[in-house]
C-alpha positions in Angstrom: -7.1 15.6 -3.9 -9.0 12.4 -4.7 -10.5 10.4 -1.9 -10.6 6.7 -2.7 -11.9 3.4 -1.5 -10.6 -0.2 -2.2 -12.6 -3.0 -3.8 -11.6 -6.6 -4.4 -10.9 -6.7 -8.2 -12.5 -10.1 -8.6 -15.8 -9.1 -6.9 -17.8 -6.5 -8.9 -20.4 -6.3 -6.1 -17.7 -4.4 -4.0 -17.2 -1.7 -6.5 -19.0 1.4 -4.9 -21.5 3.1 -7.1 -20.4 6.5 -8.1 -21.4 9.0 -5.4 -22.7 6.3 -3.0 -20.1 6.9 -0.3 -18.6 10.3 -1.2 -15.4 8.8 -2.7 -14.1 10.2 -6.0 -11.8 7.3 -6.8 -11.3 3.6 -6.3 -8.5 1.1 -6.1 -8.9 -2.4 -7.6 -7.0 -4.8 -5.3 -5.7 -8.3 -5.6 -4.0 -10.1 -2.7 -2.8 -13.6 -3.6 -0.7 -15.4 -6.1 -3.7 -17.4 -7.0 -5.3 -14.2 -8.3 -2.7 -14.3 -11.2 -4.3 -17.4 -12.6 -6.0 -17.0 -15.9 -9.6 -16.9 -14.7 -9.4 -14.5 -11.7 -6.9 -12.4 -13.6 -9.2 -11.9 -16.6 -12.1 -11.1 -14.3 -10.1 -8.6 -12.3 -9.3 -6.6 -15.4 -12.8 -6.8 -16.7 -14.0 -5.3 -13.4 -11.2 -2.7 -13.5 -12.5 -1.7 -17.0 -16.0 -1.3 -15.5 -14.5 0.9 -12.7 -12.9 3.1 -15.4 -16.2 3.5 -17.2 -17.8 4.5 -13.9 -15.2 6.7 -12.4 -12.9 7.7 -15.3 -9.5 6.3 -15.9 -7.5 8.9 -13.8 -9.8 8.0 -10.8 -8.8 4.3 -10.8 -5.6 2.6 -9.5 -4.7 -1.1 -9.5 -3.0 -2.9 -6.7 -0.8 -5.9 -7.7 -0.9 -8.9 -5.3 1.6 -9.3 -2.6 1.2 -12.7 -1.0 3.3 -15.4 -2.7 3.9 -13.0 -5.6 7.8 -12.7 -5.7 8.4 -11.1 -9.1 12.2 -11.1 -8.6 12.5 -14.9 -8.5 9.3 -16.1 -10.1 9.3 -15.5 -13.9 5.5 -16.2 -14.2 4.8 -13.5 -11.5 7.1 -11.1 -13.2 5.4 -11.7 -16.6 2.1 -10.9 -14.9 3.6 -7.7 -13.5 4.7 -6.6 -16.9 1.2 -7.3 -18.2 -0.4 -5.5 -15.3 1.5 -2.3 -16.1 0.8 -2.6 -19.8 -2.9 -3.0 -19.1 -2.9 -0.1 -16.6 -1.1 2.0 -19.2 -3.5 1.0 -22.0 -6.5 1.9 -19.9 -4.8 5.2 -18.8 -5.1 4.3 -15.1 -3.8 6.7 -12.5 -1.2 4.2 -11.4 -0.2 0.6 -10.5 0.7 -0.2 -6.9 3.2 -2.8 -6.0 5.1 -4.0 -2.9 8.6 -5.4 -2.9 7.1 -8.8 -2.4 10.2 -10.3 -0.7 8.6 -11.7 2.5 10.7 -14.3 4.3 10.8 -15.7 7.8 12.5 -13.2 10.0 15.5 -15.4 11.0 16.4 -15.9 7.3 17.1 -12.2 6.7 20.4 -12.4 8.5 21.8 -14.2 5.5 20.9 -11.5 3.0 22.3 -8.0 2.2 19.4 -5.5 2.3 21.0 -3.2 -0.2 21.6 -6.0 -2.7 18.0 -7.1 -2.3 16.7 -3.6 -2.8 18.7 -3.3 -6.0 17.2 -6.6 -7.3 13.7 -5.3 -6.7 14.4 -1.9 -8.5 16.0 -3.7 -11.4 12.8 -5.7 -11.9 10.6 -2.7 -11.6 12.7 -0.7 -14.0 12.5 -3.6 -16.4 8.7 -3.4 -16.3 8.8 0.3 -17.0 11.4 0.0 -19.8 9.2 -2.5 -21.6 6.2 -0.2 -21.6 7.0 3.2 -20.2 4.0 5.5 -19.9 4.5 8.9 -18.1 0.8 9.2 -17.7 0.5 6.0 -15.6 2.8 5.7 -12.7 4.3 2.6 -11.2 4.5 3.0 -7.4 6.4 1.0 -4.8 4.7 0.9 -1.4 6.4 1.0 2.0 6.1 -2.0 4.2 5.9 -2.3 8.0 8.8 -3.4 10.1 7.1 -6.6 11.1 4.9 -8.7 8.8 1.4 -9.9 9.4 2.4 -13.2 11.0 4.9 -11.5 13.4 7.6 -14.0 12.4 8.0 -12.7 8.8 9.5 -9.6 7.3 9.9 -7.7 4.1 12.4 -5.1 5.4 13.6 -3.7 2.1 11.5 -0.6 1.7 10.2 0.5 5.1 12.0 3.7 6.0 11.5 6.9 4.1 15.2 7.0 3.2 15.0 3.6 1.5 13.1 5.3 -1.3 15.7 7.9 -2.0 17.4 5.4 -4.3 14.3 5.2 -6.6 15.0 6.8 -10.0 12.5 9.4 -11.2 10.7 6.8 -13.4 9.4 5.0 -10.2 7.0 6.6 -7.8 6.3 6.0 -4.1 3.0 4.8 -2.5 3.2 5.8 1.2 1.1 3.7 3.6 0.2 5.6 6.8 -0.8 2.5 8.7 2.4 0.8 7.9 4.5 3.8 8.9 2.7 4.5 12.1 2.6 0.9 13.2 6.4 0.7 12.5 6.9 3.7 14.8 5.2 1.7 17.6 7.4 -1.3 17.0 10.5 1.0 17.3 9.1 2.1 20.7 8.2 -1.3 21.8 11.5 -3.0 21.0 13.2 -0.8 23.6 11.1 -2.4 26.3 10.2 -5.9 25.0 12.5 -8.8 24.9 9.8 -10.5 22.7 10.7 -8.4 19.7 14.4 -8.9 19.9 16.0 -11.4 17.6 13.4 -10.9 14.8 16.0 -9.1 12.7 13.8 -6.0 12.6 15.7 -3.1 11.1 17.1 -0.5 13.4 15.1 2.7 13.1 13.9 5.8 14.8 10.6 7.7 14.7 12.2 10.2 12.3 12.8 7.4 9.8 9.1 7.3 8.9 8.8 11.0 8.2 7.5 11.1 4.6 8.4 14.7 4.1 11.9 13.4 3.2 10.5 11.9 0.0 7.2 13.8 -0.5 8.3 14.8 -4.0 8.3 11.1 -5.0 4.9 10.1 -3.4 2.1 9.9 -5.9 -0.4 7.9 -3.9 -1.3 7.4 -0.2 -2.8 4.5 1.7 -4.5 5.6 5.0 -6.1 3.7 7.9 -5.7 3.2 11.7 -4.6 0.1 13.6 -4.5 -1.4 17.1 -2.2 -3.9 18.8 1.1 -5.1 17.4 2.2 -8.5 15.9 4.1 -10.0 18.8 3.5 -13.8 18.7 5.2 -14.4 22.1 2.7 -12.0 23.7 -0.2 -13.5 21.7 -0.7 -10.1 20.2 -2.0 -9.5 16.7 -2.2 -6.3 14.8 -5.7 -5.3 13.5 -5.5 -2.7 10.7 -8.1 -1.0 8.4 -9.7 0.9 11.3 -11.1 4.4 11.6 -8.9 7.0 13.3 -11.3 6.8 16.3 -10.9 3.0 16.6 -7.1 2.7 16.7 -4.5 2.7 19.5 -3.1 6.2 18.6 -4.9 9.4 19.3 -7.2 10.6 16.5 -5.4 13.9 16.5 -2.4 12.1 15.1 -4.3 11.0 12.0 -5.9 14.5 11.6 -2.5 16.1 11.5 -1.2 13.4 9.1 -4.0 13.9 6.7 -3.5 17.7 6.8 0.2 17.1 6.2 -0.5 14.9 3.2 -2.8 17.6 1.7 0.0 20.2 2.3 2.6 18.2 0.6 0.5 16.7 -2.3 -0.5 18.1 -5.6 -4.2 18.3 -6.7 -3.9 15.0 -8.6 -2.8 12.9 -5.7 -5.1 10.2 -4.2 -5.6 9.1 -0.7 -7.0 5.5 -0.7 -8.7 4.7 2.7 -8.0 1.0 3.3 -10.6 0.4 5.9 -12.0 -3.0 6.7 -15.7 -3.8 6.4 -17.9 -6.5 7.7 -19.8 -6.1 4.4 -18.1 -4.5 1.5 -21.4 -4.2 -0.4 -23.1 -2.2 2.3 -20.1 -0.4 3.8 -19.9 1.4 7.2 -16.4 2.5 7.7 -15.9 3.7 4.1 -18.5 6.5 4.2 -17.5 7.4 7.8 -13.8 7.9 6.9 -14.6 9.8 3.7 -16.9 12.1 5.7 -14.2 12.5 8.3 -11.6 13.3 5.7 -13.8 16.0 4.0 -14.4 17.6 7.4 -10.7 17.6 8.4 -9.7 19.0 4.9 -12.7 21.3 4.7 -13.7 20.1 1.2 
């Protein structure tokens, strides 16, 4: 199993030197629609190529931007997604990570059919693969949390494990542990909090976030802890990207999850630790969580 750290694809200073933190892989990440403009886009792929030269192509993944990057409705964004998968395939990258990217204000989702919206996303992703299918570079759809970062917005299409059962074999799954575990806490909270009701959050149970239902589809993992939840009426904001010891859940939960990931994954799977840093050039949480993972997995 590969142990990976993220770096901002447009900032080469964030790319960890090989062996500096104990990670064996990296994920080049973009966040905003603005990153799809010619200049940052070109820089991001130049830096990704440098990561490939440093780590090797099967130790690098690329994360397509989420914010404002609706590839279902926006033709320019869709064109960039096609290009991203072609570039990733040409470089022989491990894979390309993408979200459903259908974020809307929570109250608007009552007007839409979730199943229909899911199909629209899958049609687009299959179009991307059909234009440049490469069995050696996967295209992976990531699970989203039940509540978005702002608390008043949602992207509820692919949150539950069962949502991914409709994915054809050509598409892979990226399972985000932080998104899944925070979603379980929302499920618990909604039973006792009037402040979460009316947000059109999907009905779910703890069992709906059990990735063993779809483990055969998961090619890549995101892993971090969190504290608090996004509940605007309670002036509460979720903080993610934390170490297991820093979050609101018991560290033992994360130990067991990591062991479970190792048990259900093949040797080529990657766990990317999405931990926040004050300084991504001189990292603190990165090496700590890599050391923690090696200890838990005895590697």
